[in-house]
A tleap script that builds the chain and sets N, CA, C and O, in Angstrom:
source leaprc.protein.ff14SB
mol = sequence {
  NMET THR LEU SER ILE GLN LEU PRO PRO GLU
  GLU GLN ALA LEU LEU GLU THR LEU ALA GLN
  ARG THR GLY ARG GLN GLN SER GLU LEU MET
  ARG GLN ALA VAL ARG GLU LEU CYS GLN LYS
  MET LEU ARG GLU GLN ALA VAL ALA THR PRO
  TYR GLU LEU GLY LYS ASP LEU PHE GLY ALA
  GLY HIE LEU ALA SER ALA PRO SER ASP PRO
  LEU LYS ARG LYS ILE TRP LYS LYS LEU HIE
  GLU LYS HIE GLN ARG ASN LEU CGLY
}
set mol.1.N position { -57.432 -144.569 148.042 }
set mol.1.CA position { -56.454 -143.602 148.498 }
set mol.1.C position { -55.124 -143.924 147.831 }
set mol.1.O position { -54.718 -145.084 147.767 }
set mol.2.N position { -54.470 -142.924 147.350 }
set mol.2.CA position { -53.177 -143.100 146.712 }
set mol.2.C position { -52.090 -142.745 147.708 }
set mol.2.O position { -52.154 -141.717 148.383 }
set mol.3.N position { -51.096 -143.606 147.789 }
set mol.3.CA position { -49.964 -143.393 148.687 }
set mol.3.C position { -48.697 -143.668 147.903 }
set mol.3.O position { -48.558 -144.724 147.286 }
set mol.4.N position { -47.788 -142.738 147.926 }
set mol.4.CA position { -46.525 -142.916 147.210 }
set mol.4.C position { -45.411 -143.135 148.219 }
set mol.4.O position { -45.319 -142.438 149.229 }
set mol.5.N position { -44.572 -144.111 147.929 }
set mol.5.CA position { -43.420 -144.358 148.788 }
set mol.5.C position { -42.182 -144.518 147.916 }
set mol.5.O position { -42.277 -144.889 146.746 }
set mol.6.N position { -41.032 -144.237 148.491 }
set mol.6.CA position { -39.778 -144.448 147.783 }
set mol.6.C position { -39.073 -145.623 148.436 }
set mol.6.O position { -38.854 -145.632 149.647 }
set mol.7.N position { -38.726 -146.600 147.641 }
set mol.7.CA position { -38.010 -147.764 148.131 }
set mol.7.C position { -36.542 -147.643 147.760 }
set mol.7.O position { -36.207 -147.119 146.698 }
set mol.8.N position { -35.675 -148.122 148.626 }
set mol.8.CA position { -34.260 -148.193 148.247 }
set mol.8.C position { -34.106 -149.129 147.040 }
set mol.8.O position { -34.951 -150.001 146.837 }
set mol.9.N position { -33.084 -148.974 146.263 }
set mol.9.CA position { -32.916 -149.794 145.053 }
set mol.9.C position { -32.990 -151.299 145.300 }
set mol.9.O position { -33.565 -152.026 144.490 }
set mol.10.N position { -32.422 -151.776 146.400 }
set mol.10.CA position { -32.449 -153.223 146.660 }
set mol.10.C position { -33.865 -153.721 146.951 }
set mol.10.O position { -34.229 -154.821 146.535 }
set mol.11.N position { -34.668 -152.921 147.663 }
set mol.11.CA position { -36.049 -153.317 147.934 }
set mol.11.C position { -36.892 -153.242 146.659 }
set mol.11.O position { -37.756 -154.089 146.434 }
set mol.12.N position { -36.639 -152.229 145.825 }
set mol.12.CA position { -37.345 -152.112 144.548 }
set mol.12.C position { -37.034 -153.318 143.669 }
set mol.12.O position { -37.928 -153.848 143.009 }
set mol.13.N position { -35.785 -153.754 143.655 }
set mol.13.CA position { -35.393 -154.919 142.853 }
set mol.13.C position { -36.089 -156.178 143.354 }
set mol.13.O position { -36.546 -156.998 142.558 }
set mol.14.N position { -36.170 -156.332 144.679 }
set mol.14.CA position { -36.868 -157.489 145.249 }
set mol.14.C position { -38.336 -157.498 144.837 }
set mol.14.O position { -38.875 -158.536 144.454 }
set mol.15.N position { -38.973 -156.342 144.919 }
set mol.15.CA position { -40.385 -156.230 144.564 }
set mol.15.C position { -40.599 -156.540 143.076 }
set mol.15.O position { -41.537 -157.255 142.721 }
set mol.16.N position { -39.747 -156.012 142.222 }
set mol.16.CA position { -39.857 -156.271 140.789 }
set mol.16.C position { -39.667 -157.758 140.477 }
set mol.16.O position { -40.400 -158.332 139.672 }
set mol.17.N position { -38.673 -158.371 141.124 }
set mol.17.CA position { -38.420 -159.796 140.910 }
set mol.17.C position { -39.613 -160.638 141.332 }
set mol.17.O position { -40.026 -161.545 140.610 }
set mol.18.N position { -40.172 -160.334 142.512 }
set mol.18.CA position { -41.328 -161.086 142.997 }
set mol.18.C position { -42.528 -160.891 142.084 }
set mol.18.O position { -43.254 -161.845 141.803 }
set mol.19.N position { -42.742 -159.678 141.624 }
set mol.19.CA position { -43.871 -159.403 140.725 }
set mol.19.C position { -43.724 -160.200 139.432 }
set mol.19.O position { -44.701 -160.756 138.931 }
set mol.20.N position { -42.530 -160.255 138.901 }
set mol.20.CA position { -42.304 -161.014 137.662 }
set mol.20.C position { -42.520 -162.510 137.886 }
set mol.20.O position { -43.153 -163.185 137.073 }
set mol.21.N position { -41.989 -163.016 138.991 }
set mol.21.CA position { -42.087 -164.460 139.256 }
set mol.21.C position { -43.515 -164.909 139.551 }
set mol.21.O position { -43.908 -166.018 139.186 }
set mol.22.N position { -44.291 -164.051 140.209 }
set mol.22.CA position { -45.649 -164.437 140.595 }
set mol.22.C position { -46.702 -163.987 139.588 }
set mol.22.O position { -47.840 -164.453 139.618 }
set mol.23.N position { -46.315 -163.081 138.701 }
set mol.23.CA position { -47.285 -162.573 137.730 }
set mol.23.C position { -48.279 -161.602 138.357 }
set mol.23.O position { -49.344 -161.349 137.795 }
set mol.24.N position { -47.938 -161.071 139.494 }
set mol.24.CA position { -48.824 -160.121 140.174 }
set mol.24.C position { -48.257 -158.709 140.037 }
set mol.24.O position { -47.061 -158.526 139.807 }
set mol.25.N position { -49.122 -157.726 140.180 }
set mol.25.CA position { -48.681 -156.338 140.106 }
set mol.25.C position { -47.969 -155.932 141.392 }
set mol.25.O position { -48.261 -156.451 142.469 }
set mol.26.N position { -47.030 -154.997 141.260 }
set mol.26.CA position { -46.286 -154.526 142.424 }
set mol.26.C position { -47.219 -153.899 143.459 }
set mol.26.O position { -47.044 -154.096 144.662 }
set mol.27.N position { -48.202 -153.149 142.989 }
set mol.27.CA position { -49.129 -152.504 143.929 }
set mol.27.C position { -49.932 -153.543 144.702 }
set mol.27.O position { -50.224 -153.352 145.883 }
set mol.28.N position { -50.291 -154.645 144.037 }
set mol.28.CA position { -51.019 -155.717 144.710 }
set mol.28.C position { -50.149 -156.351 145.798 }
set mol.28.O position { -50.621 -156.617 146.903 }
set mol.29.N position { -48.889 -156.588 145.476 }
set mol.29.CA position { -47.961 -157.160 146.461 }
set mol.29.C position { -47.760 -156.210 147.650 }
set mol.29.O position { -47.689 -156.648 148.798 }
set mol.30.N position { -47.671 -154.914 147.362 }
set mol.30.CA position { -47.483 -153.933 148.441 }
set mol.30.C position { -48.721 -153.876 149.341 }
set mol.30.O position { -48.589 -153.797 150.562 }
set mol.31.N position { -49.913 -153.914 148.758 }
set mol.31.CA position { -51.132 -153.904 149.569 }
set mol.31.C position { -51.181 -155.130 150.479 }
set mol.31.O position { -51.533 -155.028 151.653 }
set mol.32.N position { -50.825 -156.286 149.927 }
set mol.32.CA position { -50.828 -157.508 150.721 }
set mol.32.C position { -49.799 -157.414 151.851 }
set mol.32.O position { -50.076 -157.813 152.982 }
set mol.33.N position { -48.625 -156.892 151.543 }
set mol.33.CA position { -47.573 -156.770 152.557 }
set mol.33.C position { -48.003 -155.841 153.696 }
set mol.33.O position { -47.788 -156.148 154.869 }
set mol.34.N position { -48.610 -154.707 153.343 }
set mol.34.CA position { -49.069 -153.759 154.365 }
set mol.34.C position { -50.169 -154.395 155.208 }
set mol.34.O position { -50.150 -154.281 156.434 }
set mol.35.N position { -51.123 -155.060 154.568 }
set mol.35.CA position { -52.223 -155.705 155.284 }
set mol.35.C position { -51.698 -156.761 156.260 }
set mol.35.O position { -52.101 -156.790 157.423 }
set mol.36.N position { -50.798 -157.628 155.784 }
set mol.36.CA position { -50.272 -158.687 156.640 }
set mol.36.C position { -49.443 -158.137 157.790 }
set mol.36.O position { -49.530 -158.641 158.910 }
set mol.37.N position { -48.642 -157.113 157.531 }
set mol.37.CA position { -47.841 -156.514 158.601 }
set mol.37.C position { -48.729 -155.862 159.650 }
set mol.37.O position { -48.500 -156.032 160.847 }
set mol.38.N position { -49.732 -155.123 159.218 }
set mol.38.CA position { -50.636 -154.455 160.174 }
set mol.38.C position { -51.410 -155.477 161.009 }
set mol.38.O position { -51.546 -155.308 162.220 }
set mol.39.N position { -51.912 -156.526 160.377 }
set mol.39.CA position { -52.634 -157.556 161.120 }
set mol.39.C position { -51.731 -158.228 162.143 }
set mol.39.O position { -52.142 -158.462 163.280 }
set mol.40.N position { -50.512 -158.537 161.747 }
set mol.40.CA position { -49.555 -159.176 162.656 }
set mol.40.C position { -49.263 -158.276 163.859 }
set mol.40.O position { -49.277 -158.734 165.001 }
set mol.41.N position { -49.001 -157.000 163.595 }
set mol.41.CA position { -48.666 -156.074 164.680 }
set mol.41.C position { -49.854 -155.861 165.609 }
set mol.41.O position { -49.673 -155.758 166.823 }
set mol.42.N position { -51.061 -155.792 165.066 }
set mol.42.CA position { -52.254 -155.625 165.899 }
set mol.42.C position { -52.490 -156.846 166.778 }
set mol.42.O position { -52.875 -156.707 167.939 }
set mol.43.N position { -52.263 -158.049 166.235 }
set mol.43.CA position { -52.400 -159.272 167.042 }
set mol.43.C position { -51.387 -159.280 168.180 }
set mol.43.O position { -51.726 -159.617 169.315 }
set mol.44.N position { -50.154 -158.911 167.882 }
set mol.44.CA position { -49.112 -158.892 168.906 }
set mol.44.C position { -49.438 -157.885 170.001 }
set mol.44.O position { -49.244 -158.164 171.184 }
set mol.45.N position { -49.926 -156.727 169.614 }
set mol.45.CA position { -50.275 -155.707 170.605 }
set mol.45.C position { -51.468 -156.131 171.439 }
set mol.45.O position { -51.516 -155.837 172.633 }
set mol.46.N position { -52.425 -156.809 170.844 }
set mol.46.CA position { -53.614 -157.227 171.585 }
set mol.46.C position { -53.238 -158.218 172.678 }
set mol.46.O position { -53.840 -158.211 173.751 }
set mol.47.N position { -52.277 -159.047 172.427 }
set mol.47.CA position { -51.859 -160.052 173.400 }
set mol.47.C position { -50.951 -159.437 174.458 }
set mol.47.O position { -50.984 -159.839 175.621 }
set mol.48.N position { -50.154 -158.478 174.061 }
set mol.48.CA position { -49.133 -157.969 174.959 }
set mol.48.C position { -49.496 -156.645 175.642 }
set mol.48.O position { -48.605 -155.857 175.960 }
set mol.49.N position { -50.786 -156.389 175.871 }
set mol.49.CA position { -51.149 -155.168 176.573 }
set mol.49.C position { -50.708 -155.288 178.029 }
set mol.49.O position { -50.603 -156.399 178.548 }
set mol.50.N position { -50.454 -154.184 178.684 }
set mol.50.CA position { -50.072 -154.258 180.091 }
set mol.50.C position { -51.092 -155.012 180.938 }
set mol.50.O position { -50.717 -155.747 181.852 }
set mol.51.N position { -52.372 -154.836 180.643 }
set mol.51.CA position { -53.394 -155.547 181.402 }
set mol.51.C position { -53.267 -157.052 181.200 }
set mol.51.O position { -53.300 -157.822 182.160 }
set mol.52.N position { -53.121 -157.465 179.937 }
set mol.52.CA position { -53.014 -158.895 179.648 }
set mol.52.C position { -51.794 -159.502 180.339 }
set mol.52.O position { -51.859 -160.627 180.834 }
set mol.53.N position { -50.693 -158.772 180.373 }
set mol.53.CA position { -49.473 -159.294 180.994 }
set mol.53.C position { -49.619 -159.455 182.503 }
set mol.53.O position { -48.997 -160.346 183.081 }
set mol.54.N position { -50.422 -158.620 183.154 }
set mol.54.CA position { -50.511 -158.666 184.606 }
set mol.54.C position { -51.853 -159.042 185.173 }
set mol.54.O position { -52.053 -158.946 186.384 }
set mol.55.N position { -52.795 -159.477 184.326 }
set mol.55.CA position { -54.159 -159.702 184.809 }
set mol.55.C position { -54.234 -160.775 185.896 }
set mol.55.O position { -55.136 -160.730 186.733 }
set mol.56.N position { -53.322 -161.725 185.904 }
set mol.56.CA position { -53.361 -162.744 186.955 }
set mol.56.C position { -52.895 -162.188 188.299 }
set mol.56.O position { -53.073 -162.837 189.330 }
set mol.57.N position { -52.303 -161.000 188.298 }
set mol.57.CA position { -51.831 -160.389 189.541 }
set mol.57.C position { -52.817 -159.382 190.122 }
set mol.57.O position { -52.757 -159.076 191.313 }
set mol.58.N position { -53.716 -158.867 189.303 }
set mol.58.CA position { -54.644 -157.844 189.771 }
set mol.58.C position { -55.603 -158.428 190.788 }
set mol.58.O position { -56.194 -159.483 190.556 }
set mol.59.N position { -55.760 -157.754 191.904 }
set mol.59.CA position { -56.676 -158.194 192.942 }
set mol.59.C position { -56.116 -159.311 193.800 }
set mol.59.O position { -56.815 -159.835 194.668 }
set mol.60.N position { -54.873 -159.679 193.573 }
set mol.60.CA position { -54.292 -160.793 194.323 }
set mol.60.C position { -53.799 -160.356 195.707 }
set mol.60.O position { -53.588 -161.195 196.583 }
set mol.61.N position { -53.619 -159.075 195.900 }
set mol.61.CA position { -53.070 -158.590 197.167 }
set mol.61.C position { -54.148 -158.253 198.182 }
set mol.61.O position { -55.332 -158.504 197.962 }
set mol.62.N position { -53.718 -157.685 199.287 }
set mol.62.CA position { -54.649 -157.250 200.321 }
set mol.62.C position { -54.151 -155.928 200.889 }
set mol.62.O position { -52.989 -155.562 200.714 }
set mol.63.N position { -55.029 -155.228 201.560 }
set mol.63.CA position { -54.650 -153.948 202.147 }
set mol.63.C position { -53.708 -154.175 203.319 }
set mol.63.O position { -53.822 -155.157 204.052 }
set mol.64.N position { -52.792 -153.258 203.473 }
set mol.64.CA position { -51.850 -153.355 204.583 }
set mol.64.C position { -52.580 -153.134 205.909 }
set mol.64.O position { -53.527 -152.351 205.984 }
set mol.65.N position { -52.137 -153.820 206.930 }
set mol.65.CA position { -52.738 -153.635 208.252 }
set mol.65.C position { -52.193 -152.358 208.881 }
set mol.65.O position { -51.202 -151.789 208.425 }
set mol.66.N position { -52.865 -151.931 209.934 }
set mol.66.CA position { -52.455 -150.706 210.619 }
set mol.66.C position { -51.065 -150.893 211.223 }
set mol.66.O position { -50.744 -151.971 211.723 }
set mol.67.N position { -50.239 -149.841 211.178 }
set mol.67.CA position { -48.901 -149.938 211.746 }
set mol.67.C position { -48.945 -150.153 213.262 }
set mol.67.O position { -49.887 -149.724 213.929 }
set mol.68.N position { -47.940 -150.807 213.787 }
set mol.68.CA position { -47.895 -151.064 215.229 }
set mol.68.C position { -47.263 -149.896 215.994 }
set mol.68.O position { -47.539 -149.721 217.181 }
set mol.69.N position { -46.438 -149.113 215.345 }
set mol.69.CA position { -45.820 -147.953 215.987 }
set mol.69.C position { -46.917 -146.942 216.314 }
set mol.69.O position { -47.693 -146.585 215.428 }
set mol.70.N position { -47.005 -146.463 217.579 }
set mol.70.CA position { -48.101 -145.560 217.977 }
set mol.70.C position { -48.195 -144.286 217.134 }
set mol.70.O position { -49.294 -143.884 216.751 }
set mol.71.N position { -47.078 -143.658 216.845 }
set mol.71.CA position { -47.104 -142.417 216.064 }
set mol.71.C position { -47.570 -142.696 214.636 }
set mol.71.O position { -48.403 -141.968 214.095 }
set mol.72.N position { -47.033 -143.743 214.034 }
set mol.72.CA position { -47.438 -144.095 212.678 }
set mol.72.C position { -48.908 -144.513 212.624 }
set mol.72.O position { -49.610 -144.231 211.653 }
set mol.73.N position { -49.367 -145.193 213.691 }
set mol.73.CA position { -50.768 -145.614 213.728 }
set mol.73.C position { -51.699 -144.402 213.819 }
set mol.73.O position { -52.767 -144.378 213.208 }
set mol.74.N position { -51.273 -143.396 214.592 }
set mol.74.CA position { -52.074 -142.178 214.721 }
set mol.74.C position { -52.191 -141.476 213.362 }
set mol.74.O position { -53.275 -141.031 212.983 }
set mol.75.N position { -51.091 -141.381 212.643 }
set mol.75.CA position { -51.095 -140.768 211.313 }
set mol.75.C position { -51.971 -141.593 210.370 }
set mol.75.O position { -52.747 -141.040 209.590 }
set mol.76.N position { -51.842 -142.909 210.446 }
set mol.76.CA position { -52.627 -143.824 209.618 }
set mol.76.C position { -54.121 -143.609 209.846 }
set mol.76.O position { -54.902 -143.546 208.896 }
set mol.77.N position { -54.516 -143.496 211.144 }
set mol.77.CA position { -55.928 -143.269 211.474 }
set mol.77.C position { -56.424 -141.944 210.920 }
set mol.77.O position { -57.519 -141.876 210.363 }
set mol.78.N position { -55.623 -140.882 211.069 }
set mol.78.CA position { -56.008 -139.555 210.568 }
set mol.78.C position { -56.202 -139.589 209.054 }
set mol.78.O position { -57.162 -139.019 208.535 }
set mol.79.N position { -55.303 -140.248 208.357 }
set mol.79.CA position { -55.431 -140.329 206.911 }
set mol.79.C position { -56.680 -141.098 206.509 }
set mol.79.O position { -57.385 -140.702 205.581 }
set mol.80.N position { -56.955 -142.192 207.201 }
set mol.80.CA position { -58.148 -142.962 206.889 }
set mol.80.C position { -59.420 -142.183 207.212 }
set mol.80.O position { -60.404 -142.276 206.477 }
set mol.81.N position { -59.411 -141.425 208.293 }
set mol.81.CA position { -60.577 -140.590 208.624 }
set mol.81.C position { -60.767 -139.508 207.564 }
set mol.81.O position { -61.885 -139.218 207.138 }
set mol.82.N position { -59.646 -138.920 207.152 }
set mol.82.CA position { -59.714 -137.864 206.152 }
set mol.82.C position { -60.305 -138.382 204.839 }
set mol.82.O position { -61.080 -137.684 204.184 }
set mol.83.N position { -59.946 -139.581 204.467 }
set mol.83.CA position { -60.402 -140.154 203.206 }
set mol.83.C position { -61.597 -141.081 203.384 }
set mol.83.O position { -62.002 -141.781 202.457 }
set mol.84.N position { -62.153 -141.073 204.593 }
set mol.84.CA position { -63.374 -141.823 204.924 }
set mol.84.C position { -63.261 -143.293 204.553 }
set mol.84.O position { -64.134 -143.844 203.883 }
set mol.85.N position { -62.191 -143.915 204.988 }
set mol.85.CA position { -61.995 -145.337 204.725 }
set mol.85.C position { -62.367 -146.137 205.957 }
set mol.85.O position { -62.251 -145.664 207.087 }
set mol.86.N position { -62.802 -147.321 205.722 }
set mol.86.CA position { -63.168 -148.214 206.810 }
set mol.86.C position { -61.887 -148.802 207.420 }
set mol.86.O position { -61.050 -149.354 206.705 }
set mol.87.N position { -61.742 -148.680 208.739 }
set mol.87.CA position { -60.539 -149.179 209.409 }
set mol.87.C position { -60.610 -150.684 209.642 }
set mol.87.O position { -59.596 -151.286 209.996 }
set mol.88.N position { -61.707 -151.280 209.466 }
set mol.88.CA position { -61.833 -152.719 209.569 }
set mol.88.C position { -61.817 -153.185 210.934 }
set mol.88.O position { -61.915 -154.388 211.177 }
savepdb mol mol.pdb
quit
């Protein structure tokens, strides 16, 4: 696949200098740079997913107990009956 990009003059100069010093082609250096950047970003994303950040917290809690206020408890019971939940 062919991909064309425009580099600012300072980045083009850096690429040309590196190509001359290493004896490698500019396209080879660009392919390596893209590959390394993509691999780095994918590794960072794999570690920093929302699940990975909070997995030690998942399942750590418990369901709230029934409210002690009579009116709130009545509403709580109706909602649990409506959604067929076990009152415990």
